[in-house]
Each structure stands twice: as structure tokens, then as C-alpha cells.
Steps between C-alpha positions, in 0.01 A plus 500: 500500500822691441674544833480863611826674588499842660683751283537876508525594134438852373317407180475858384879519510529169312272629225685832486838327454355278229348789305816709525716210387299411189474866402871566551599465134363436149608132496328419828189693395476310170539164673249594770232593246530166320502298823181667623334447161590130517330459837796503738444645846819651638587439864772655708715678245635232267262209573178399329197269518284380212203269499595167351296368208435180696363691799219628282447157344480338845249752627270503199538154344666295774792431270832483680861528388738207490664612826165435664468159337853395591606690810172578674521876438155658503492712184230731638711577809835574334670840491718555193763758593853627442728724704676617180244563227736600216847418629654190343843382388363340182314603187355159415352463152199304624410734788146627461541763772596860432871564449643855494634431150141458380452873554828593327634639825859502619533270800808369679375457857612172657421597859180630651529879535309478828427212738152465649449365850379138485214582738372765259512269197331214682227704663423704190499190278232343721296822509529543123413137431185530714399818318535319168300199619222722641392573143374141469265524798194593299568268209214245483737238355715504816404261778471679836710241679788515255492881510527502880803272470652720233508814714728314740809412293707195589777513246740745333675453167807724504534491126281759331768690306861606529757296691403471869855421615612854419297599806764489776255428786343196337551269797318747725220531245449123495501485879241779523264297283566182697438682828155587366427136420551521121706258294746634242618389156813686386584502127847608389746463214772436753721796410552586867649192672612728781136582578375142458775356718444771761128442550455461873135424427445257214194541279241223522610400150786630284477520121803532273402584140691388190479526124871439439741239628831660408654845489477546125127423492437710808677807364310473172151441640495656846720797409656565844605849605800367695787307342524228768128419513532136388782436747281644776212273398735202513584589859130514585439157342763349728347668805145374431591158640538647847139628519282329759173600330387372157682636196394519135689532173257651249607445141318714244506342155527717188467334159808545286716582801517238777298189410751266332646179643817696565296738713355206693855400589597858589208553736550152645847599617357806678236286670764251614708784645218670688291192586176702534191350660307565179558590137224688321522484120284777354423647161591856413174690455472750215359794690567849625820679411667179384299521178735773377802272552379149413240352267193282545701210358730524803223361724500119530186292534422313819583171331841633400560612858398161631727317254797711610410452867491123458845495341636715782330289767646180357845660482513626862299229674197716583142392432214695346269581790241717330420742221276799432375534146378864522842616623695258279711378787623162626623421852797270566635376833670211674247508784169320458271779623545876510540693823178698542492841669124556520168327456511541122212532258214323670200495269710629213411439139754379245371402157794453260273454199349842571806686622774370270547830317819691571504729797614778270158487327320504833709789631437701186125445515495599867685822425786401729770621262571823322 
């Protein structure tokens, strides 16, 4: 059970502020309409929750995501949220989330225009998640036991959209979740080393995402909105080594951009600098908004991902610990077994010969993208 904490929140006032904010101008209104159509549930003023694809798969088919297989995260008990739904310092070509540019709107906001209280974001994310899950109660394909577990979340992925480190009270947000007995995975591009280094409360696991290994590549592919973005990321890489909790470098591979032997060497140098607990080597998936920026040929096969991962592992002295064919991802580490943060996917089903299609196909068929 989620630990109960007594709060005095005026929810009518929270909703009023949210409505007024998103109706305050034509740009916000246009973004709001698309977000709601895509299934996002806004929380606080600038935060959001959305049901993860793997939550539905876990509930209906007992299929679990790779984080469940590797790190013990229970896919059916995971809240996918962000404190900054549209605010980001990058315009990455492979991003399948909504970017303001997709709507041909003028946008130069680097800071959140308003800062929600962490207690509001945490409490409303849990309430919203439970409301979403309640829709599965009457589904005959959902086991009663797994549903009862699902309504009591155990994990939060602070990664849904935007850049979570632009939220200035991130450390408090993480602590609020921990105080309620939930574990946290924080995913960032590392553009705010000041925020990462100032976290009084570390996330359960920290992810640093890469597609580029030098400034030229980064500026071309990730299209930062600030001139010093790569220098800031470099600072974050050096700080990662001081984290007490597990850290992950996630490298997203894009065919024709970052999969050569030269790229293996470039990423190897980043890994050696940061010395993360894990390296996840993952394929770019041709889905969502990224389809207007990249092509289907940009998406590598799982075998291509695995070949790259092996070269990188040999170069940095990591070993291949595991892989997930549906997600086209390979896990590298120096440790022999992963640190697990939950009981994992007990009774889960994984049939590679059945589920080896790309996730982009599965998402499309499920109507997850628009």
C-alpha cells in the first residue's frame, strides 16, 4: 500500500489554476488540446501522467517491460509522470513526444512559468494513476490479483515528456515519492548539472540519455536551445560517478548517424568518464512525432543493436547481462547481477518468437500514438 500522508490541498483551486494557465494564450491552448487528445492527464499546472503501454500489456497479457525483467520494477504498478510536460532544452530529432515546433508555434521558454508544489504533483499523480487503472477493473482478461496490486503503485518513472530537471523542486518531488514508499527512476539529458549535483534526495536510479558523443553531433541531432548545452552535459557526466544509487547511460542508436566503429569509440570514452552502473544500448523506434523528422530506415534491428552493444562492451570492459527483443535493447554492466527494486514480473510471459515485431507496430495497432 502507498503510505498515506495527511495533506490539506484545495483541489478545486489546483484545477482552477490549471485551467486558467492552459487557456491563457493561443499557444498554450493549442498544446493543451493536442496533449489531451494524445491521452495525457495534466496534474498540478505543468505536470502530467499518462498510462504506459507496458502497464496495459502487464494487466491484460502479463507481458512486462525490460525494466521489470532487469530491475524488478512491476510494470502494472508504475506511474509514468513528468513535472514539466512540454518544457525542454532540446528539440531532438528522434523524440516521439509532442514538441511545440510540431504545432508551428513560437516557443522560447526555458524555465517553467509556474512551479507546482511537490506535494500536489505527487498526490495528484497517484490519484490520476488510480483513476486510469480503474478502467481495467471490469476487463475479463485482467486477473483480479494483479489488478489489486496495480491500484497500489510502487514505482514512478519521472520521464514521461519534457526535461524533468527544469523543475526547480525536483529533489523535494523525489523525496515526496520516497516518503510514500515508491521507488523513482529519473531520466534526464543532463543539461542541468546544477540540479543533478544539488539533489539532496537521489532517485532510486538515474538515467542519462545519449544519441551523440561530441558537441558537433549533439548540436546537429539534439538541437539544443542553449549554446552551452553540451558543456553542461559534460559536467553532469563527471558528476554521475558520485551517485550512491545505480546509474544508467542509455545510448539510443540511429542508423546512419551513430552506429559506426568511430561511434563505439566515442561512446566508450563517455562511459569511461562517467563509470555508470549500467549501459543500455537501445534502438531508435520509428514512431510518434519522430516520423516527420526521421525515416523508417533510421531504425536499427535488434541484431544490429546487439552487435554494437558487444563492440562497446568489449571496448569498456562491461559484459552483456541481458537483452529484450521487443524493445530492441541490450543491457551492459560490470556487475554480475542487476540491483532489483521490486519483486519483478512473477508469472510474466515473454515469447520472443511471438513478440519480436517492433514496438512501433504494436503501439500503432494499440492506438497509442497520434
